[in-house]
C-alpha positions in Angstrom: 0.0 0.0 0.0 1.3 3.4 -1.0 2.1 6.0 1.8 -0.2 9.0 1.8 2.6 11.5 1.9 4.2 10.0 -1.2 1.0 10.3 -3.2 -1.0 13.3 -2.1 0.6 16.8 -2.2 -0.7 19.6 -0.1 -3.4 21.6 -1.8 -4.6 18.8 -4.1 -8.3 17.9 -4.2 -8.9 14.2 -5.0 -11.6 11.6 -4.9 -11.5 7.9 -3.8 -11.1 6.8 -7.4 -7.9 8.8 -7.8 -6.6 7.7 -4.4 -7.3 4.1 -5.4 -5.4 4.4 -8.7 -2.4 5.6 -6.7 -2.4 2.8 -4.2 -4.6 4.2 -1.4 -7.2 1.6 -0.8 -10.7 2.4 0.6 -10.0 1.1 4.1 -6.9 3.3 4.2 -8.9 6.3 3.1 -11.3 5.7 6.0 -8.4 5.4 8.4 -6.8 8.7 7.2 -10.2 10.4 7.6 -10.6 9.1 11.2 -7.1 10.2 12.1 -7.3 13.6 10.5 -4.6 12.9 7.9 -7.1 14.0 5.3 -10.4 15.9 5.5 -13.6 16.0 3.5 -14.4 19.2 1.6 -17.7 18.1 0.1 -19.0 14.5 -0.3 -16.4 12.4 -1.9 -13.7 15.0 -2.2 -10.7 15.1 0.0 -7.5 17.0 0.8 -4.8 17.2 3.4 -5.6 19.7 6.2 -3.9 23.0 5.6 -4.2 26.7 4.8 -7.1 28.0 2.8 -7.4 26.7 -0.7 -6.3 28.7 -3.7 -8.2 28.6 -6.9 -5.2 27.4 -8.9 -5.1 24.3 -6.6 -8.7 23.5 -7.6 -7.9 23.9 -11.3 -4.8 21.7 -11.2 -6.8 19.1 -9.3 -9.4 19.1 -12.1 -6.6 18.4 -14.5 -5.3 15.5 -12.4 -8.8 14.1 -12.2 -8.9 13.9 -16.0 -10.7 17.1 -17.0 -9.5 19.1 -20.0 -9.7 22.6 -18.6 -8.0 25.9 -19.2 -8.2 29.4 -17.7 -9.4 31.9 -20.2 -11.4 35.1 -21.0 -10.8 38.0 -18.6 -9.0 35.7 -16.1 -6.3 34.9 -18.6 -6.2 38.6 -19.7 -5.6 39.6 -16.1 -2.7 37.1 -15.8 -1.2 38.6 -19.0 -1.2 42.1 -17.5 -4.6 43.6 -18.4 -6.0 43.4 -14.9 -6.0 47.2 -14.4 -8.5 47.6 -17.3 -11.1 45.4 -15.6 -14.1 47.1 -13.8 -13.1 48.4 -10.5 -15.1 47.2 -7.5 -16.6 44.2 -9.4 -15.7 40.7 -8.3 -14.3 38.9 -11.3 -15.2 35.3 -11.1 -12.6 32.9 -12.5 -13.4 31.9 -16.1 -12.8 28.2 -16.9 -13.3 26.5 -20.2 -13.8 22.7 -20.3 -14.4 20.1 -23.0 -17.1 18.4 -20.8 -19.2 19.2 -17.7 -17.2 19.8 -14.6 -18.0 17.9 -11.3 -20.6 19.5 -9.0 -17.9 20.2 -6.3 -16.5 23.0 -8.4 -19.5 25.2 -7.4 -19.7 23.8 -3.8 -16.2 24.2 -2.6 -15.7 27.6 -1.0 -12.8 29.1 -3.0 -12.8 32.9 -3.6 -13.8 34.5 -5.8 -15.6 31.5 -7.3 -15.7 29.9 -10.8 -17.7 30.4 -13.9 -17.7 27.6 -16.4 -18.0 29.3 -19.8 -20.8 27.8 -21.9 -19.9 29.6 -25.1 -16.4 28.7 -26.4 -15.6 30.4 -29.8 -12.6 28.1 -30.1 -14.1 24.8 -29.1 -11.9 21.9 -30.1 -9.0 24.2 -30.9 -5.8 23.6 -28.9 -3.8 26.5 -30.4 -3.2 29.5 -28.3 -2.9 27.7 -24.9 0.2 27.9 -22.7 1.1 26.1 -19.4 1.9 28.4 -16.5 3.7 26.9 -13.5 2.1 27.4 -10.1 3.2 26.8 -6.5 6.0 24.9 -4.8 5.8 22.0 -7.3 5.4 24.2 -10.4 2.1 22.6 -11.3 1.3 23.4 -14.9 -2.0 25.2 -15.3 -3.2 25.9 -18.8 -4.1 29.5 -19.7 -5.3 31.1 -22.9 -2.7 33.3 -24.5 -3.6 37.0 -24.7 -4.5 36.5 -28.4 -6.9 33.6 -27.6 -8.4 35.3 -24.5 -9.3 38.4 -26.5 -11.2 36.3 -29.0 -12.9 34.4 -26.1 -13.9 37.8 -24.6 -15.3 39.0 -27.9 -17.5 35.9 -28.0 -19.4 37.0 -24.9 -19.7 40.8 -25.2 -23.2 42.1 -25.6 -23.4 45.5 -23.9 -22.0 49.0 -24.7 -20.0 48.9 -21.4 -18.4 45.6 -22.3 -17.4 46.8 -25.7 -15.9 50.0 -24.4 -13.9 48.1 -21.8 -12.7 45.6 -24.3 -11.6 48.4 -26.6 -9.7 50.0 -23.8 -8.0 46.7 -23.1 -7.1 46.2 -26.7 -5.6 49.7 -26.9 -3.0 48.4 -24.4 -2.3 45.2 -26.5 0.4 46.5 -28.8 2.3 43.3 -28.9 -0.2 40.7 -30.0 1.1 38.2 -32.5 -0.6 38.4 -35.9 0.5 34.9 -37.0 -1.1 33.4 -34.0 -4.2 35.6 -34.4 -4.5 34.5 -38.0 -4.5 30.8 -37.0 -7.0 31.4 -34.2 -9.4 33.5 -36.3 -9.3 30.9 -39.1 -10.2 28.2 -36.6 -12.8 30.2 -34.8 -16.4 29.0 -35.4 -18.2 32.0 -33.9 -19.0 34.7 -36.5 -19.8 37.3 -33.8 -16.5 36.8 -32.0 -14.5 37.2 -35.1 -16.3 40.3 -36.4 -16.2 42.0 -33.0 -12.6 41.1 -32.3 -11.6 42.5 -35.7 -13.6 45.7 -35.2 -12.0 46.3 -31.8 -8.6 45.5 -33.2 -9.0 47.9 -36.1 -10.2 50.7 -33.9 -7.2 50.2 -31.6 -5.0 50.9 -34.6 -2.0 48.7 -33.7 0.4 47.7 -36.5 -0.2 44.0 -36.0 -3.8 44.4 -37.3 -2.5 45.1 -40.8 -0.9 41.7 -41.0 -4.1 39.8 -40.5 -5.4 38.5 -43.9 -9.1 39.1 -43.8 -9.6 37.3 -47.1 -8.9 34.0 -45.4 -11.5 34.4 -42.7 -15.1 33.2 -42.9 -17.0 36.3 -41.5 -20.5 35.1 -42.5 -23.1 37.3 -44.2 -25.7 39.8 -43.1 -25.8 42.4 -40.4 -25.5 41.5 -36.7 -26.7 43.7 -33.8 -24.3 43.8 -31.0 -25.7 46.8 -29.1 -29.1 48.4 -29.6 -29.2 52.0 -30.7 -25.7 51.9 -32.0 -24.3 52.5 -35.4 -23.5 50.1 -38.2 -19.8 49.4 -39.0 -19.8 49.1 -42.8 -16.8 46.7 -42.9 -17.9 44.1 -40.4 -21.6 44.8 -40.4 -22.1 44.9 -36.7 -23.7 47.6 -34.6 -21.3 49.3 -32.2 -21.5 52.2 -29.7 -22.1 55.6 -31.3 -19.2 57.3 -29.5 -16.6 55.1 -31.2 -15.9 56.6 -34.5 -13.2 55.6 -36.9 -14.6 56.6 -40.3 -16.2 53.2 -41.3 -19.6 53.5 -39.6 -23.0 54.8 -40.6 -26.1 55.5 -38.6 -28.9 53.0 -38.4 -32.3 54.5 -39.4 
């Protein structure tokens, strides 16, 4: 029988199935629970007693338990240095993308500021634009969206004037995005809205990398799309955008 300390690192959240695979039999689990060597967080989920959990520990635990997850959207953008653009005073829940449903304990375990599992993934099935970021004493690899991918993920969920203006402000600080990576991501993206809105925000930001994106290779769909009500129509990407953002390629909607 494997020794607990050789199997279970501090901070990991595991279930009986995982412990069994690593040589900790059911009777041993019960013994460790009785003696306080491990504790129950929610039904069927265990860890070594210790300091308050960090969200990165929960994410890495999901990976160990076989879930294909990555940190994306505004959480990834914050990691890449755009945190100061996020709304002040608003708790930003941690955005996770997963290829399948996550276990119920993700919502039950008390880890601040809490998780949001993103239901709309404009890059579903695409592995490009992800990077492993080491965390903690053991350098656990946690997968994040690159800034390029995270901006496209963000564009896929925007639906208010305030969201657009904040995204535009964030994009204005993104002078170093990689056009080659963006090209691959945009060609792989299956969400027309995300592509159009990302490209519009990128164009209005005016960075030099935007000129290196080959729009002729992108499927941008057909017809007009309303992003915000009462806005103006961008004549290149055929989406409605806030009136106060003017760059010469928009016309009023009558």
